[in-house]
PyMOL commands that place a pseudoatom at each C-alpha (Angstrom):
pseudoatom trace, name=CA, resn=MET, resi=1, chain=A, elem=C, hetatm=0, pos=[27.815, 8.789, -6.697]
pseudoatom trace, name=CA, resn=ILE, resi=2, chain=A, elem=C, hetatm=0, pos=[26.688, 11.265, -3.815]
pseudoatom trace, name=CA, resn=GLY, resi=3, chain=A, elem=C, hetatm=0, pos=[23.953, 13.755, -4.695]
pseudoatom trace, name=CA, resn=ASN, resi=4, chain=A, elem=C, hetatm=0, pos=[23.415, 12.806, -8.440]
pseudoatom trace, name=CA, resn=GLY, resi=5, chain=A, elem=C, hetatm=0, pos=[19.811, 13.552, -8.194]
pseudoatom trace, name=CA, resn=LYS, resi=6, chain=A, elem=C, hetatm=0, pos=[18.781, 9.965, -8.805]
pseudoatom trace, name=CA, resn=LYS, resi=7, chain=A, elem=C, hetatm=0, pos=[15.459, 9.233, -7.338]
pseudoatom trace, name=CA, resn=ASP, resi=8, chain=A, elem=C, hetatm=0, pos=[15.316, 5.341, -6.890]
pseudoatom trace, name=CA, resn=MET, resi=9, chain=A, elem=C, hetatm=0, pos=[12.324, 3.587, -5.353]
pseudoatom trace, name=CA, resn=ALA, resi=10, chain=A, elem=C, hetatm=0, pos=[13.062, -0.041, -4.000]
pseudoatom trace, name=CA, resn=VAL, resi=11, chain=A, elem=C, hetatm=0, pos=[9.295, -0.376, -3.839]
pseudoatom trace, name=CA, resn=ILE, resi=12, chain=A, elem=C, hetatm=0, pos=[7.684, -1.564, -6.940]
pseudoatom trace, name=CA, resn=VAL, resi=13, chain=A, elem=C, hetatm=0, pos=[3.850, -1.309, -7.349]
pseudoatom trace, name=CA, resn=VAL, resi=14, chain=A, elem=C, hetatm=0, pos=[2.202, -4.432, -8.468]
pseudoatom trace, name=CA, resn=ARG, resi=15, chain=A, elem=C, hetatm=0, pos=[-1.027, -3.564, -10.206]
pseudoatom trace, name=CA, resn=ASP, resi=16, chain=A, elem=C, hetatm=0, pos=[-3.287, -6.733, -10.188]
pseudoatom trace, name=CA, resn=ALA, resi=17, chain=A, elem=C, hetatm=0, pos=[-6.566, -5.156, -9.309]
pseudoatom trace, name=CA, resn=ASP, resi=18, chain=A, elem=C, hetatm=0, pos=[-7.751, -5.605, -12.951]
pseudoatom trace, name=CA, resn=ALA, resi=19, chain=A, elem=C, hetatm=0, pos=[-7.024, -9.632, -12.736]
pseudoatom trace, name=CA, resn=VAL, resi=20, chain=A, elem=C, hetatm=0, pos=[-8.940, -9.490, -9.157]
pseudoatom trace, name=CA, resn=VAL, resi=21, chain=A, elem=C, hetatm=0, pos=[-11.833, -7.749, -10.503]
pseudoatom trace, name=CA, resn=ALA, resi=22, chain=A, elem=C, hetatm=0, pos=[-12.129, -10.018, -13.527]
pseudoatom trace, name=CA, resn=ALA, resi=23, chain=A, elem=C, hetatm=0, pos=[-11.961, -13.024, -11.283]
pseudoatom trace, name=CA, resn=LEU, resi=24, chain=A, elem=C, hetatm=0, pos=[-14.659, -11.762, -9.157]
pseudoatom trace, name=CA, resn=ARG, resi=25, chain=A, elem=C, hetatm=0, pos=[-17.022, -11.104, -11.996]
pseudoatom trace, name=CA, resn=ASP, resi=26, chain=A, elem=C, hetatm=0, pos=[-16.377, -14.485, -13.166]
pseudoatom trace, name=CA, resn=GLU, resi=27, chain=A, elem=C, hetatm=0, pos=[-17.207, -15.846, -9.654]
pseudoatom trace, name=CA, resn=LEU, resi=28, chain=A, elem=C, hetatm=0, pos=[-20.183, -13.676, -9.472]
pseudoatom trace, name=CA, resn=ALA, resi=29, chain=A, elem=C, hetatm=0, pos=[-21.694, -14.801, -12.975]
pseudoatom trace, name=CA, resn=ARG, resi=30, chain=A, elem=C, hetatm=0, pos=[-21.848, -18.327, -11.491]
pseudoatom trace, name=CA, resn=ALA, resi=31, chain=A, elem=C, hetatm=0, pos=[-22.593, -17.515, -7.709]
pseudoatom trace, name=CA, resn=THR, resi=32, chain=A, elem=C, hetatm=0, pos=[-25.455, -18.992, -5.847]
pseudoatom trace, name=CA, resn=ASP, resi=33, chain=A, elem=C, hetatm=0, pos=[-27.892, -16.551, -4.105]
pseudoatom trace, name=CA, resn=GLU, resi=34, chain=A, elem=C, hetatm=0, pos=[-26.122, -17.588, -0.606]
pseudoatom trace, name=CA, resn=VAL, resi=35, chain=A, elem=C, hetatm=0, pos=[-22.559, -15.934, -1.578]
pseudoatom trace, name=CA, resn=ARG, resi=36, chain=A, elem=C, hetatm=0, pos=[-23.739, -13.366, -4.041]
pseudoatom trace, name=CA, resn=PRO, resi=37, chain=A, elem=C, hetatm=0, pos=[-23.806, -10.431, -1.470]
pseudoatom trace, name=CA, resn=GLY, resi=38, chain=A, elem=C, hetatm=0, pos=[-20.387, -11.144, -0.328]
pseudoatom trace, name=CA, resn=LEU, resi=39, chain=A, elem=C, hetatm=0, pos=[-18.985, -11.291, -3.751]
pseudoatom trace, name=CA, resn=GLU, resi=40, chain=A, elem=C, hetatm=0, pos=[-20.762, -8.139, -4.803]
pseudoatom trace, name=CA, resn=ARG, resi=41, chain=A, elem=C, hetatm=0, pos=[-19.147, -6.300, -1.734]
pseudoatom trace, name=CA, resn=ALA, resi=42, chain=A, elem=C, hetatm=0, pos=[-15.692, -7.662, -2.880]
pseudoatom trace, name=CA, resn=LEU, resi=43, chain=A, elem=C, hetatm=0, pos=[-16.314, -6.631, -6.324]
pseudoatom trace, name=CA, resn=ALA, resi=44, chain=A, elem=C, hetatm=0, pos=[-16.960, -3.232, -5.099]
pseudoatom trace, name=CA, resn=LEU, resi=45, chain=A, elem=C, hetatm=0, pos=[-14.006, -2.862, -2.907]
pseudoatom trace, name=CA, resn=ALA, resi=46, chain=A, elem=C, hetatm=0, pos=[-11.718, -4.101, -5.816]
pseudoatom trace, name=CA, resn=GLU, resi=47, chain=A, elem=C, hetatm=0, pos=[-13.105, -1.931, -8.369]
pseudoatom trace, name=CA, resn=ALA, resi=48, chain=A, elem=C, hetatm=0, pos=[-12.773, 0.917, -5.831]
pseudoatom trace, name=CA, resn=ARG, resi=49, chain=A, elem=C, hetatm=0, pos=[-8.973, 0.198, -5.707]
pseudoatom trace, name=CA, resn=THR, resi=50, chain=A, elem=C, hetatm=0, pos=[-8.239, 0.031, -9.471]
pseudoatom trace, name=CA, resn=GLY, resi=51, chain=A, elem=C, hetatm=0, pos=[-7.656, 3.552, -9.572]
pseudoatom trace, name=CA, resn=ALA, resi=52, chain=A, elem=C, hetatm=0, pos=[-5.362, 4.234, -6.807]
pseudoatom trace, name=CA, resn=ALA, resi=53, chain=A, elem=C, hetatm=0, pos=[-2.234, 6.100, -7.515]
pseudoatom trace, name=CA, resn=ASP, resi=54, chain=A, elem=C, hetatm=0, pos=[1.249, 4.564, -7.116]
pseudoatom trace, name=CA, resn=ALA, resi=55, chain=A, elem=C, hetatm=0, pos=[2.274, 6.973, -4.413]
pseudoatom trace, name=CA, resn=GLU, resi=56, chain=A, elem=C, hetatm=0, pos=[-1.019, 5.971, -2.356]
pseudoatom trace, name=CA, resn=LEU, resi=57, chain=A, elem=C, hetatm=0, pos=[-0.244, 2.051, -2.936]
pseudoatom trace, name=CA, resn=ARG, resi=58, chain=A, elem=C, hetatm=0, pos=[3.276, 2.529, -1.697]
pseudoatom trace, name=CA, resn=GLY, resi=59, chain=A, elem=C, hetatm=0, pos=[2.059, 4.763, 1.269]
pseudoatom trace, name=CA, resn=ARG, resi=60, chain=A, elem=C, hetatm=0, pos=[-0.262, 2.048, 2.367]
pseudoatom trace, name=CA, resn=TRP, resi=61, chain=A, elem=C, hetatm=0, pos=[2.419, -0.563, 2.090]
pseudoatom trace, name=CA, resn=ALA, resi=62, chain=A, elem=C, hetatm=0, pos=[4.868, 1.576, 4.239]
pseudoatom trace, name=CA, resn=ALA, resi=63, chain=A, elem=C, hetatm=0, pos=[2.375, 2.438, 6.669]
pseudoatom trace, name=CA, resn=ARG, resi=64, chain=A, elem=C, hetatm=0, pos=[1.550, -1.288, 7.233]
pseudoatom trace, name=CA, resn=ARG, resi=65, chain=A, elem=C, hetatm=0, pos=[5.345, -2.069, 7.531]
pseudoatom trace, name=CA, resn=ILE, resi=66, chain=A, elem=C, hetatm=0, pos=[5.956, 0.999, 10.017]
pseudoatom trace, name=CA, resn=THR, resi=67, chain=A, elem=C, hetatm=0, pos=[3.076, -0.127, 12.351]
pseudoatom trace, name=CA, resn=ALA, resi=68, chain=A, elem=C, hetatm=0, pos=[3.730, -3.877, 12.022]
pseudoatom trace, name=CA, resn=GLY, resi=69, chain=A, elem=C, hetatm=0, pos=[6.697, -3.463, 14.744]
pseudoatom trace, name=CA, resn=GLY, resi=70, chain=A, elem=C, hetatm=0, pos=[4.210, -1.665, 16.987]
pseudoatom trace, name=CA, resn=TYR, resi=71, chain=A, elem=C, hetatm=0, pos=[5.046, 2.010, 16.220]
pseudoatom trace, name=CA, resn=GLN, resi=72, chain=A, elem=C, hetatm=0, pos=[1.932, 4.041, 16.474]
pseudoatom trace, name=CA, resn=GLY, resi=73, chain=A, elem=C, hetatm=0, pos=[3.113, 7.622, 16.213]
pseudoatom trace, name=CA, resn=PRO, resi=74, chain=A, elem=C, hetatm=0, pos=[3.076, 10.056, 13.229]
pseudoatom trace, name=CA, resn=LEU, resi=75, chain=A, elem=C, hetatm=0, pos=[3.792, 8.141, 9.944]
pseudoatom trace, name=CA, resn=ASP, resi=76, chain=A, elem=C, hetatm=0, pos=[6.439, 10.834, 8.735]
pseudoatom trace, name=CA, resn=SER, resi=77, chain=A, elem=C, hetatm=0, pos=[8.558, 11.255, 12.071]
pseudoatom trace, name=CA, resn=VAL, resi=78, chain=A, elem=C, hetatm=0, pos=[12.164, 10.310, 12.293]
pseudoatom trace, name=CA, resn=ALA, resi=79, chain=A, elem=C, hetatm=0, pos=[10.924, 7.305, 14.461]
pseudoatom trace, name=CA, resn=ALA, resi=80, chain=A, elem=C, hetatm=0, pos=[8.651, 6.185, 11.742]
pseudoatom trace, name=CA, resn=VAL, resi=81, chain=A, elem=C, hetatm=0, pos=[11.678, 6.173, 9.178]
pseudoatom trace, name=CA, resn=LYS, resi=82, chain=A, elem=C, hetatm=0, pos=[13.751, 4.147, 11.887]
pseudoatom trace, name=CA, resn=ALA, resi=83, chain=A, elem=C, hetatm=0, pos=[10.747, 1.739, 12.165]
pseudoatom trace, name=CA, resn=LEU, resi=84, chain=A, elem=C, hetatm=0, pos=[10.517, 1.179, 8.423]
pseudoatom trace, name=CA, resn=ARG, resi=85, chain=A, elem=C, hetatm=0, pos=[14.147, 0.792, 7.945]
pseudoatom trace, name=CA, resn=GLN, resi=86, chain=A, elem=C, hetatm=0, pos=[14.339, -1.822, 10.719]
pseudoatom trace, name=CA, resn=ALA, resi=87, chain=A, elem=C, hetatm=0, pos=[11.279, -3.584, 9.095]
pseudoatom trace, name=CA, resn=GLU, resi=88, chain=A, elem=C, hetatm=0, pos=[12.896, -3.308, 5.625]
pseudoatom trace, name=CA, resn=PRO, resi=89, chain=A, elem=C, hetatm=0, pos=[16.652, -3.161, 5.958]
pseudoatom trace, name=CA, resn=GLY, resi=90, chain=A, elem=C, hetatm=0, pos=[17.158, -2.858, 2.225]
pseudoatom trace, name=CA, resn=LEU, resi=91, chain=A, elem=C, hetatm=0, pos=[15.679, 0.680, 2.082]
pseudoatom trace, name=CA, resn=SER, resi=92, chain=A, elem=C, hetatm=0, pos=[17.999, 3.579, 1.903]
pseudoatom trace, name=CA, resn=LEU, resi=93, chain=A, elem=C, hetatm=0, pos=[17.582, 6.645, 4.155]
pseudoatom trace, name=CA, resn=ARG, resi=94, chain=A, elem=C, hetatm=0, pos=[16.266, 8.389, 1.307]
pseudoatom trace, name=CA, resn=GLN, resi=95, chain=A, elem=C, hetatm=0, pos=[13.761, 5.689, 0.296]
pseudoatom trace, name=CA, resn=ALA, resi=96, chain=A, elem=C, hetatm=0, pos=[12.489, 5.289, 3.831]
pseudoatom trace, name=CA, resn=VAL, resi=97, chain=A, elem=C, hetatm=0, pos=[11.783, 9.172, 4.172]
pseudoatom trace, name=CA, resn=GLN, resi=98, chain=A, elem=C, hetatm=0, pos=[9.977, 9.269, 0.883]
pseudoatom trace, name=CA, resn=LEU, resi=99, chain=A, elem=C, hetatm=0, pos=[8.062, 6.242, 1.866]
pseudoatom trace, name=CA, resn=SER, resi=100, chain=A, elem=C, hetatm=0, pos=[6.921, 7.451, 5.327]
pseudoatom trace, name=CA, resn=ARG, resi=101, chain=A, elem=C, hetatm=0, pos=[5.903, 10.772, 3.696]
pseudoatom trace, name=CA, resn=GLU, resi=102, chain=A, elem=C, hetatm=0, pos=[3.720, 8.811, 1.342]
pseudoatom trace, name=CA, resn=ALA, resi=103, chain=A, elem=C, hetatm=0, pos=[2.317, 6.715, 4.216]
pseudoatom trace, name=CA, resn=ALA, resi=104, chain=A, elem=C, hetatm=0, pos=[1.725, 10.078, 6.068]
pseudoatom trace, name=CA, resn=ALA, resi=105, chain=A, elem=C, hetatm=0, pos=[-0.282, 11.354, 3.044]
pseudoatom trace, name=CA, resn=VAL, resi=106, chain=A, elem=C, hetatm=0, pos=[-2.548, 8.513, 2.853]
pseudoatom trace, name=CA, resn=PRO, resi=107, chain=A, elem=C, hetatm=0, pos=[-5.678, 9.431, 5.000]
pseudoatom trace, name=CA, resn=SER, resi=108, chain=A, elem=C, hetatm=0, pos=[-6.807, 5.683, 5.702]
pseudoatom trace, name=CA, resn=ALA, resi=109, chain=A, elem=C, hetatm=0, pos=[-3.152, 4.941, 6.808]
pseudoatom trace, name=CA, resn=LYS, resi=110, chain=A, elem=C, hetatm=0, pos=[-2.992, 7.076, 9.753]
pseudoatom trace, name=CA, resn=PRO, resi=111, chain=A, elem=C, hetatm=0, pos=[-2.811, 5.345, 12.956]
for i in range(1, 111): cmd.bond("trace and resi %d" % i, "trace and resi %d" % (i + 1))
show_as sticks, trace
zoom trace
């Protein structure tokens, strides 16, 4: 049905950061002094990402998909939407536009 207002998103956000944080804590508990600094840094990075909003996670994913084919312009442009749909042919135009907007809104995702 055209124009039914349904907002479907084909990208599902998988939140496994809690499991990653738990695994890193387990490893850190039995780590040697040699690997401890690296595990501490990894744990800090994982903990920093646990509170990320779904839109931010989708935006980072979309930015990676848009730029994977060599696109380097603004992430919310028509060319970016085209690059995203070429990288992910299953996305509708509406989905690709929304994802490219989310990509542009993520400060760290900008090229």
